[in-house]
ZAMARGU-4260 file (C-alpha; in steps of 0.2 Angstrom, whole numbers, plus 5000, padded with zeros to 4 digits):
<rodrens>
0) 5000/5000/5000 | 5007/5017/4996 | 5003/5035/4994 | 5011/5051/4987 | 5016/5064/4999
5) 5013/5082/4993 | 5029/5089/5001 | 5042/5079/4992 | 5032/5072/4978 | 5039/5054/4982
10) 5029/5039/4987 | 5029/5032/5005 | 5024/5015/5010 | 5013/5007/5024 | 4999/4995/5027
15) 5008/4979/5031 | 5000/4969/5045 | 5002/4953/5054 | 4992/4937/5050 | 4982/4933/5065
20) 4980/4916/5073 | 4961/4915/5074 | 4957/4898/5082 | 4946/4908/5095 | 4947/4926/5099
25) 4964/4928/5091 | 4972/4915/5102 | 4980/4898/5098 | 4973/4882/5103 | 4986/4880/5117
30) 4981/4897/5125 | 4963/4893/5123 | 4966/4877/5132 | 4975/4886/5146 | 4962/4899/5148
35) 4948/4886/5149 | 4958/4876/5162 | 4960/4892/5172 | 4941/4896/5171 | 4936/4878/5176
40) 4949/4878/5190 | 4942/4895/5197 | 4923/4890/5196 | 4923/4872/5201 | 4926/4874/5220
45) 4911/4886/5220 | 4900/4875/5209 | 4904/4860/5220 | 4903/4869/5236 | 4920/4864/5241
50) 4929/4879/5246 | 4943/4869/5253 | 4948/4864/5236 | 4950/4882/5231 | 4966/4883/5241
55) 4974/4872/5228 | 4964/4876/5212 | 4963/4895/5213 | 4982/4898/5213 | 4982/4886/5199
60) 4969/4896/5189 | 4979/4912/5192 | 4995/4903/5185 | 4986/4896/5170 | 4978/4913/5166
65) 4994/4922/5168 | 5003/4910/5156 | 4989/4912/5143 | 4992/4931/5142 | 5010/4933/5147
70) 5023/4937/5133 | 5042/4935/5136 | 5053/4942/5122 | 5038/4944/5110 | 5033/4926/5112
75) 5019/4919/5122 | 5022/4905/5135 | 5015/4891/5124 | 5027/4896/5110 | 5042/4895/5121
80) 5036/4879/5128 | 5033/4872/5111 | 5050/4878/5104 | 5059/4872/5120 | 5051/4855/5119
85) 5054/4853/5101 | 5072/4857/5102 | 5076/4846/5117 | 5066/4831/5109 | 5077/4833/5094
90) 5093/4835/5105 | 5089/4819/5114 | 5089/4810/5097 | 5105/4820/5092 | 5096/4829/5078
95) 5104/4845/5084 | 5121/4839/5078 | 5126/4835/5060 | 5141/4825/5054 | 5144/4823/5035
100) 5149/4808/5026 | 5167/4813/5029 | 5166/4807/5046 | 5160/4790/5040 | 5169/4786/5024
105) 5167/4767/5026 | 5148/4767/5027 | 5145/4777/5011 | 5145/4768/4994 | 5149/4776/4977
110) 5131/4780/4973 | 5127/4788/4989 | 5143/4799/4988 | 5136/4808/4973 | 5121/4813/4982
115) 5120/4829/4992 | 5124/4828/5010 | 5115/4842/5019 | 5109/4844/5037 | 5091/4847/5044
120) 5077/4853/5033 | 5089/4852/5018 | 5091/4833/5019 | 5078/4830/5006 | 5086/4842/4994
125) 5093/4837/4977 | 5101/4848/4963 | 5095/4843/4946 | 5102/4850/4930 | 5092/4858/4916
130) 5094/4870/4902 | 5092/4888/4907 | 5082/4902/4898 | 5098/4906/4888 | 5103/4888/4885
135) 5116/4887/4899 | 5116/4874/4912 | 5103/4878/4926 | 5102/4871/4943 | 5085/4866/4949
140) 5084/4863/4968 | 5071/4849/4970 | 5064/4846/4988 | 5057/4828/4988 | 5045/4831/5003
145) 5038/4848/4998 | 5038/4843/4979 | 5045/4860/4974 | 5057/4865/4961 | 5068/4881/4963
150) 5079/4890/4951 | 5091/4904/4957 | 5098/4919/4947 | 5112/4930/4952 | 5106/4947/4949
155) 5114/4965/4949 | 5104/4980/4953 | 5107/4999/4951 | 5101/5003/4969 | 5088/5017/4973
160) 5098/5027/4987 | 5107/5039/4975 | 5094/5041/4961 | 5081/5054/4960 | 5063/5051/4967
165) 5055/5048/4950 | 5068/5035/4945 | 5067/5027/4962 | 5048/5026/4961 | 5050/5018/4943
170) 5061/5005/4949 | 5050/5000/4964 | 5035/5000/4953 | 5044/4988/4941 | 5047/4976/4956
175) 5029/4978/4961 | 5023/4974/4943 | 5034/4958/4943 | 5025/4952/4959 | 5008/4957/4953
180) 5011/4947/4937 | 5013/4932/4948 | 4997/4935/4957 | 4986/4925/4945 | 4975/4911/4948
185) 4984/4894/4947 | 5001/4901/4944 | 5014/4887/4947 | 5027/4900/4953 | 5022/4900/4972
190) 5036/4909/4980 | 5049/4922/4976 | 5065/4924/4987 | 5076/4939/4986 | 5093/4937/4995
195) 5107/4949/4998 | 5123/4944/5006 | 5136/4956/5012 | 5153/4947/5013 | 5171/4953/5014
200) 5178/4956/4997 | 5191/4943/4992 | 5199/4954/4979 | 5203/4938/4968 | 5196/4946/4952
205) 5206/4962/4955 | 5222/4953/4959 | 5220/4942/4943 | 5218/4958/4933 | 5234/4965/4940
210) 5244/4949/4937 | 5237/4948/4919 | 5241/4966/4915 | 5258/4970/4924 | 5272/4974/4912
215) 5287/4962/4911 | 5298/4977/4914 | 5289/4984/4929 | 5301/4986/4944 | 5299/4972/4957
220) 5297/4984/4971 | 5282/4993/4963 | 5274/4976/4959 | 5277/4970/4977 | 5269/4987/4984
225) 5254/4986/4972 | 5251/4968/4977 | 5251/4973/4996 | 5240/4987/4993 | 5227/4976/4983
230) 5227/4964/4998 | 5225/4977/5011 | 5211/4986/5001 | 5202/4969/4998 | 5202/4965/5017
235) 5195/4982/5021 | 5180/4982/5009 | 5164/4972/5007 | 5156/4964/4992 | 5138/4961/4989
240) 5129/4946/4981 | 5111/4947/4976 | 5101/4932/4971 | 5083/4929/4966 | 5075/4912/4968
245) 5059/4907/4960 | 5050/4891/4966 | 5037/4881/4957 | 5025/4869/4965 | 5023/4852/4957
250) 5005/4851/4962 | 5000/4867/4953 | 5010/4862/4937 | 5005/4843/4937 | 4995/4845/4921
255) 5009/4853/4911 | 5022/4841/4918 | 5012/4826/4913 | 5010/4833/4896 | 5028/4836/4895
260) 5032/4818/4899 | 5032/4817/4918 | 5046/4816/4930 | 5059/4828/4936 | 5066/4832/4919
265) 5049/4838/4913 | 5046/4848/4928 | 5063/4857/4926 | 5058/4861/4908 | 5042/4868/4913
270) 5051/4879/4926 | 5063/4885/4913 | 5048/4890/4902 | 5040/4900/4916 | 5057/4908/4919
275) 5059/4913/4901 | 5042/4921/4902 | 5047/4931/4917 | 5063/4938/4909 | 5054/4954/4903
280) 5046/4958/4920 | 5063/4955/4928 | 5071/4968/4916 | 5057/4980/4919 | 5062/4980/4938
285) 5079/4986/4933 | 5086/4969/4938 | 5100/4963/4927 | 5102/4944/4927 | 5121/4941/4927
290) 5118/4922/4926 | 5106/4908/4931 | 5116/4897/4943 | 5121/4880/4937 | 5124/4865/4949
295) 5142/4870/4953 | 5137/4888/4955 | 5123/4885/4967 | 5133/4872/4977 | 5147/4886/4979
300) 5134/4898/4986 | 5128/4885/4998 | 5146/4880/5003 | 5152/4898/5006 | 5137/4901/5017
305) 5142/4886/5028 | 5161/4889/5027 | 5166/4907/5025 | 5184/4903/5025 | 5182/4894/5008
310) 5175/4910/4999 | 5193/4917/4995 | 5199/4900/4988 | 5184/4898/4978 | 5185/4916/4971
315) 5203/4912/4966 | 5197/4897/4957 | 5183/4906/4948 | 5195/4920/4943 | 5208/4907/4936
320) 5194/4897/4927 | 5189/4913/4917 | 5207/4916/4912 | 5212/4909/4895 | 5224/4896/4896
325) 5223/4894/4914 | 5224/4876/4921 | 5215/4870/4937 | 5198/4864/4943 | 5182/4871/4935
330) 5173/4886/4944 | 5161/4881/4958 | 5159/4866/4969 | 5153/4849/4967 | 5135/4847/4974
335) 5140/4832/4983 | 5152/4842/4995 | 5141/4858/4996 | 5136/4855/5014 | 5145/4858/5030
340) 5157/4845/5036 | 5149/4847/5054 | 5136/4858/5061 | 5129/4860/5079 | 5113/4869/5083
345) 5112/4877/5100 | 5098/4887/5108 | 5106/4904/5104 | 5117/4901/5089 | 5121/4889/5075
350) 5139/4883/5073 | 5145/4877/5056 | 5162/4874/5049 | 5172/4886/5059 | 5158/4899/5059
355) 5144/4904/5070 | 5127/4911/5064 | 5113/4920/5073 | 5096/4922/5063 | 5083/4935/5067
360) 5065/4935/5061 | 5058/4952/5056 | 5043/4953/5068 | 5036/4970/5064 | 5039/4982/5050
365) 5038/5001/5051 | 5021/5006/5057 | 5021/5024/5050 | 5024/5029/5032 | 5041/5026/5026
370) 5051/5029/5010 | 5058/5015/4999 | 5075/5017/5006 | 5070/5013/5024 | 5081/4997/5024
375) 5097/5006/5020 | 5104/5005/5038 | 5101/4986/5038 | 5108/4983/5021 | 5123/4995/5023
380) 5141/4990/5024 | 5146/4982/5041 | 5161/4973/5049 | 5153/4956/5050 | 5145/4945/5037
385) 5126/4948/5035 | 5113/4940/5024 | 5095/4948/5022 | 5082/4937/5014 | 5064/4941/5010
390) 5051/4927/5006 | 5036/4932/4996 | 5021/4921/4992 | 5009/4928/4979 | 4991/4925/4981
395) 4978/4922/4968 | 4963/4934/4966 | 4951/4922/4975 | 4962/4918/4990 | 4967/4936/4991
400) 4949/4942/4991 | 4944/4929/5004 | 4958/4934/5016 | 4954/4953/5014 | 4936/4951/5017
405) 4939/4940/5032 | 4950/4953/5039 | 4938/4967/5035 | 4923/4957/5043 | 4933/4954/5059
410) 4938/4972/5061 | 4921/4978/5057 | 4913/4967/5069 | 4925/4972/5083 | 4922/4991/5080
415) 4903/4988/5079 | 4903/4978/5095 | 4912/4993/5104 | 4900/5005/5097 | 4885/4995/5103
420) 4892/4993/5120 | 4897/5011/5120 | 4915/5008/5122 | 4929/5018/5116 | 4936/5011/5099
425) 4955/5010/5100 | 4965/5019/5087 | 4974/5004/5081 | 4957/4995/5078 | 4952/5010/5067
430) 4968/5010/5057 | 4967/4991/5055 | 4949/4993/5048 | 4955/5007/5036 | 4969/4996/5030
435) 4957/4982/5026 | 4946/4993/5017 | 4960/5001/5007 | 4966/4983/5002 | 4949/4978/4997
440) 4948/4994/4986 | 4965/4990/4978 | 4960/4972/4975 | 4945/4978/4966 | 4956/4990/4955
445) 4967/4975/4950 | 4981/4975/4962 | 4989/4959/4969 | 4991/4953/4987 | 5006/4944/4994
450) 5011/4936/5010 | 5029/4940/5015 | 5042/4939/5029 | 5060/4943/5031 | 5075/4935/5040
455) 5092/4942/5044 | 5107/4931/5047 | 5124/4937/5054 | 5139/4926/5053 | 5156/4928/5062
460) 5171/4917/5062 | 5176/4921/5080 | 5163/4915/5092 | 5168/4929/5104 | 5162/4942/5092
465) 5144/4934/5091 | 5136/4946/5103 | 5145/4961/5096 | 5138/4956/5079 | 5121/4954/5085
470) 5121/4971/5094 | 5127/4979/5078 | 5113/4971/5069 | 5099/4976/5081 | 5105/4994/5081
475) 5104/4995/5062 | 5087/4987/5063 | 5081/5000/5075 | 5088/5013/5064 | 5078/5005/5050
480) 5062/5005/5061 | 5059/4987/5061 | 5058/4975/5075 | 5068/4959/5076 | 5065/4943/5085
485) 5080/4931/5088 | 5075/4913/5083 | 5079/4904/5099 | 5079/4885/5098 | 5078/4886/5079
490) 5094/4894/5072 | 5097/4879/5060 | 5081/4881/5051 | 5083/4900/5052 | 5100/4899/5044
495) 5092/4890/5029 | 5078/4903/5028 | 5090/4918/5030 | 5107/4914/5022 | 5103/4902/5008
500) 5093/4906/4991 | 5084/4889/4991 | 5066/4896/4990 | 5059/4888/5006 | 5042/4894/5010
505) 5033/4904/5023 | 5027/4896/5039 | 5010/4889/5038 | 4996/4897/5049 | 4995/4887/5064
510) 4981/4885/5077
</rodrens>
């Protein structure tokens, strides 16, 4: 939702809102159960005329009622109990720890060694190879349980911070048009993920250019000084990597896949066909597709996320592979060794191959009107590695209309009940009703509706710097006026959502 401001003639954005858990009165099933238990414990001694039992049941009723409404760190007590129980149940079965096939070489046959060896929710993932929109090899990440196919593009964007307001609004509108084009009924593209990683610059390409262009008669002292300067400059600068992932659902594309012959090969071809159709919309958003990632390229992205120390070596290999006449291994990584050698999930962080990561979920976006550059503090250069990922799920017209009408009805009933009972209507209820009405009007005008969420992952190679990196991230998020929630007891899953461009979906609405 956006509106132009008369003072600066630029567009500001607002109107996002949380999805409400609506089992009963906006509460989850667990909270309703605790509240019902509190009510029964409170009235049973009176109904049974046994006041002596109230000495035991009434304190219990107070505790249950408190737990039903108490929030700690932005979470309700039932959410904490569920996360704590789930983590420790998995810990009792050693599911919090991952050891790759490197630690059990005698138990892996040749066929199994060619498959991907990934931890946690990535275990069912397989990388298939297809022909990309331009004919180049294309990696298709196939998830056997979700039955989804994901293709990833490395993109380059011009940015919006240093351009005039008209050009900025044009680029944002182009991105909106890309998403609106996916909000069609039965579209097989069910998710879009935009990922940006901020990593220390390796300087491999610059050093390779220096080696290739240095004159044979150059003084050795000058060559040595230049090499030292290039190394120091690379270590003090940051590089940016931007990826765009499109996920296709097998169930929605079942008819087309069957017509194409069935199987994973046909599904990859159908996905490529839709990616080719999206090329014009991607260009309209001022996004330049550098390349669609092949199997070795996607495996390199996964590997460098798990092992930051491998980034410089792999960048050197890629620079050597692009030099004519250079000998060595091909660029990228074999998908069989893309995962970590070992990983350990703890309640507060995620350790993997000499690095530690902490993932945050963006709990609340700015409540007031903001400009399109609002995330600049969060995406700016920093000392530590940082990955920002936004997951977007386009909704079809019928589902969007059903969600908006449900929200509008709930808000209207709440406001109407307060009017009939002569209560004061809180301002947040008025604003929520106004947002629902505005969304209904925009849907009627042909706009699309999406579900979205964001994750931010910060990675350090020194465990002692973990809390410093988290504090810097939280300060930048506060400057961007967004509210973060640390993913306690779920950092392994959060790392997949925040640091890897594999198109994993949004959480399902729960009871």
